[in-house]
N, C-alpha and C positions, 0 to 999 in steps of 0.2 A: 348287766340289768341297765335299764336307761334310770338314771335319778331325777326326779322332778326337783328336787330342792328347792323347800318354799322359807324366803326370807321374809317373817313379821314384821322389818323394818318396810317392808316393800308396801306395806299395805295403805291405801289411804285415808282418808278419817271416812268418807263413803262407805267405805269396805267394811270398816272396822264399826261403826254405825249398823250397816247388816245387819255381822257379825252375832254382835251381842241383842239386835234384837232378832236372831233366830233364836240363838242359845237364852234368853233369857239372862245372862249371867255378863260382868265387867270381862273388857278381854282379857285384861291382869289374871282374874279367876279361872281362865276358860281350860287349863291342861292342871289344877291345883285338884290336888286329893279330897275325894268326894262327890268330886264336881261329874256331871255325865259325859264321859269321854265320846260316845257315841254322837251326840249333836253335835259336839266343838268339830268335832270331826267332817261329819256332812258340810258344816258351814263353811270349814277350811276350803274342804273340796271346791264346795260348791262358788266359791270366790276365788280362786286361784281357774279352775276350769275355764268359767264365765270369760275373766282375762283374755282366752283365746276364741271361743265359742259362744256367741253369745245368745246362742240359742239354747244354751245348756240349765235347766231345769234343778231345781232342789232335789225333787223325786229320781233324778238320773243320779245326785251327789250320794245320795241312799244306796245307789248299786255298785258302788266300787266296793271291790274286797279291803280286807283289813293290811293284806297284802302290799297293794296298790299306795292306801289313804299312808300307811306307816313311811312308803317312799319317800313323801312328801317331805317328811324331819330328817332324814338320813342327810347327814354332813358329809361332802368329799371328804373331811380329814375321819371321818368314823374307820377306826378301828378294825371293824367288823367289815366293812367294804372289802 
């Protein structure tokens, strides 16, 4: 399985702002307990995919499966892999 592995440190300030606007939450709170995960995952997938495909839409990000979305957060050193 191909790992897309996303590094939060690679986000530009514009990307952080865009994620915060989409989710309505601070970047620091995105994955906190009680925060809506679907909206956060959708926003992050949108930003990551848009880097390689400028025509990728937020609606398309919403069609990504949980399996693919979760693959963005799997570390190369993850013992489950």
